[in-house]
N, C-alpha and C positions, 0 to 999 in steps of 0.2 A: 827254195822253192816258188820261185818264180819271181813276180812283185809281190807286194804286198798293201797291207791299208794303210791309211795314212792312219802317225799315233793320234785320235781325235780325240782333244781335252771332256766332250759333250758324251760321245758315245761312250766310251772306260768309267762315266762315272753312270749312267744310262743300264749299263749292262755287268756293272762288277760284281754285283749279288751272286747275278746269272753263274757269270762266270767259274766263278769261287768253289759255288753249287757243283758242278759240274763235271769242273777238273774236280775235289770230291770224290764224287763219281768215279770217275773215272782213274786217277788213285787210285781209290780200295778195286777196282774191279781188279786191273791191271796186275795189283802185287800181291793181296790176297785171294785175289781166280776165281776156284773154283770152294769159294765161301755160301755161292751159295742163299747169301741175304736182301737181292735188291731181284724181287721174281712179280711178276704180274700176268693177268688172267689171259689166254691166247687162245682158238681152240679150229683145229682142223677135222677134216673129214677123214676116217678112218680107214687106215689101206682095204682091209683086209676082215674081217670076223674072226671075235675071240671068245673063247669058253669060258666059262665067266670064274673059273678059278684061277687065269693064265696067265694074273697081274700079278693072283698069289705066289707062285713061284720065285727062285729065286734064280737067279745067270749060275751057273758052276762055270769059275774060274772070271766072273770077272773082276775082281779086284786086279786078277796080276794081264800086264801090259800087254803080253805077246797074243793071247788070246782076247783080249777087248783094246782093238786098237785106236786112235783114232780116224775118223773120219771122215774127207771132205766133203762139204758133199753131196749128203752118200741117201736122203730121201728127201723127194721133195716137198711133202706136208708136210716136212717139220722147215721146212726152209719158209715155203710157204708162208706159216708160224708165226716164226720170229721178223719179218719181216712187218708181218703186221703188226705185230709186239710192239717195233723200236718206228710205228707210223706213227703210233697211237705214243706214248715215249712222246715223239716232237713238238704232236697236237699240245700235250700238257708242261710241255717244259715252258711252252711260245716263241725261248732263246733264240729255240736251233734251227737251221732252214730247213740242214736237212744231217738222218744220217746215208750216209755215203758208202757203196762198196763191200757192204755185210756180204760177209764168210762165213758157213754153218761148221764147222767138225761134232761132231756126235762123239760120243760112246753111250755104250749098251749101260743102263740102271741097273742095280741091284735086282732089281723082280722086274723078270719078263713087260715086255709094250712098255715099259717105258724105257728113256735114255736122260741122261747129262747134256749137255749141250753148251758146247765155246762159242761164244760170237764173236767175231774178230771186224772193225768195222770204221769209219773215216769221218767223224761229226761237225757237221760245218755250224757254227756261232755263226750266231746275225753280227753283223759288222765285223767279221774279222777273216780275213783273209786265207791263214792254215790254218785245216782241216787236224781236230784231234784227234790221233788214235788208240783207239777202245779196246777193251776187253771184258767182255758180262759174261755171265754163268746163270741157265736157265736148268730147272729142273720139267720132266714131259715127264707123264703120267696117262692114263686112259681115265676117261670116268666112266657115271653110270651109263649111259647117254651111246658106248665105243666109242666115244671121240680123243684126242690130242687134249690136252689142255697142260696151260703153262703154270705151277699151280706157286698161290701167294704167299703161300708158306706152306712149309716144308717141315713137320712135324716130327718123321717118321726120327728114332734116336739113332737109327741102324742107314738112314739112309744117309744122312750128316756125315752120320761118318763115311762112307763108302764115299760123300763126295771129295771127301777130305785125304784119302786113299789116290782114290783116284788124277789127284791136284799135281799129288807129286810124282804118274807119273811119267817119263825122258819127255813124249810127245808133248805130254801137256806143256811140263815145263819147255821146252824152245819152243815154245807157241807163246807165253807168254814172254818168256825173255825177250821173242822178238820183237812183240808185242811197247813192253818199256823200248826198246833203242827206237824206236821209230816215236815213242811220243818224246824221246828228252830228245827227238831233229830237232821234232816238229817247235819241242819250247822255247829251241836250241835257236829258230829262229825266226824267234815273232816276239817282238819285246813286249806284246802289248800281252800273251803269256806266261810270259815270265815275268810279269806285273803281278798277273791275278795269281800265280805259283805264290809269291811272298808275301800277296793281302792276306791266301791261305795257309804260311806257315804261322802269319804272324795275328789269325784268326785261333791260332792250334797252341800257342803263345801263354795267349788269354783264356782261353779254357782250362791251362790244365793251373795257372794261379787258383 
């Protein structure tokens, strides 16, 4: 992926903990995919007025891939909300320079007016040249003010089960596999990323003891 940053011991020491943390997040997001465990709030104006009972109605056939295909950049309002979400994540993390090339894929949620979002991005960590490919999963529904919101937690067991079902759809699996491939390529191209991954594996082993 072009020229690499020099492997500076000082910068390695400064960012090692942050890198290990973010790689843990990326590994979970890519391998687990639609577990939906990492969610935060974000709002965007709702596209149209909705009947109060609308979000409580189920989308018929939404668990079938052919009836609920993965849609790329289908809803501009949701895309804007997702971009705002990752901007917040960058500010909170501190060691992330940017989330670039964010691409939003959506599937209809189990209830009308809800969506499951798979957000593909390239994360730039400070002092590391190679960007880290990642894939996040977000669940979006409509609040009382008729605005889209990304939930901090999903308590509805039916929704949790549904997310696991659509995670097995072939189109979602293909997106996960593509992200895994580019992620592995990034690790192979950068020694600092490889060392961070080794630190992460050591941390796993120590925690298991």
